[in-house]
C-alpha positions in Angstrom: -27.5 -21.7 26.2 -25.0 -20.2 29.0 -24.4 -16.4 28.3 -21.3 -14.8 29.8 -19.3 -11.8 29.6 -15.9 -12.0 29.3 -13.3 -8.9 28.8 -10.3 -8.9 26.7 -7.5 -11.6 27.9 -10.3 -13.2 30.3 -10.8 -17.0 29.6 -13.9 -19.3 29.6 -12.6 -23.1 30.4 -15.1 -26.1 29.3 -14.4 -28.9 30.9 -10.6 -30.0 31.3 -9.6 -29.5 28.5 -10.7 -26.8 26.1 -9.9 -23.0 26.7 -11.1 -19.9 25.0 -9.9 -16.4 25.7 -10.9 -13.2 24.1 -7.9 -12.0 22.1 -9.4 -8.6 21.1 -12.1 -6.5 20.7 -12.6 -4.4 17.9 -15.9 -3.0 17.2 -18.7 -5.6 16.4 -15.8 -8.2 15.7 -14.2 -10.2 18.8 -11.3 -12.9 17.8 -11.0 -15.3 20.0 -8.1 -18.1 20.7 -8.8 -21.3 21.4 -6.9 -24.2 23.2 -8.1 -27.9 22.7 -6.9 -31.6 22.1 -6.2 -32.6 18.7 -8.9 -34.7 18.3 -11.4 -32.0 19.2 -13.0 -30.7 15.8 -13.0 -26.9 15.7 -15.0 -25.2 13.0 -16.7 -21.7 12.0 -20.1 -22.7 11.5 -20.5 -21.7 8.1 -17.4 -24.3 7.5 -19.3 -26.8 9.3 -22.3 -26.4 7.9 -20.4 -27.3 4.2 -18.9 -30.1 5.5 -22.1 -31.3 6.5 -23.4 -30.8 3.4 -21.0 -32.6 1.5 -21.2 -35.8 3.9 -24.9 -35.8 2.9 -23.9 -35.3 -0.8 -21.7 -38.1 -0.8 -24.7 -40.5 1.6 -26.8 -39.9 -1.3 -24.7 -41.0 -3.9 -26.3 -44.0 -6.0 -24.5 -47.7 -4.8 -22.7 -49.4 -7.8 -23.9 -52.8 -8.7 -21.5 -54.4 -7.1 -22.5 -53.1 -3.7 -26.7 -53.8 -4.3 -27.6 -56.6 -2.5 -28.1 -60.0 -4.3 -31.5 -61.4 -4.8 -32.1 -64.8 -5.9 
């Protein structure tokens, strides 16, 4: 893990297409601005984990009879 220190209005560049900017710092909260291409998904960790749980739950749904392999 790379750990960097940044002040308000300073940026971090990731690759050629992602920019993180420190918008403000208030107490123990930091507001970040993120510029990235539309095809790049950006989520808070708790939202990402909820999405992963949903995907896992949908993967575990029982298959219908039509989806079952045929045996002869």
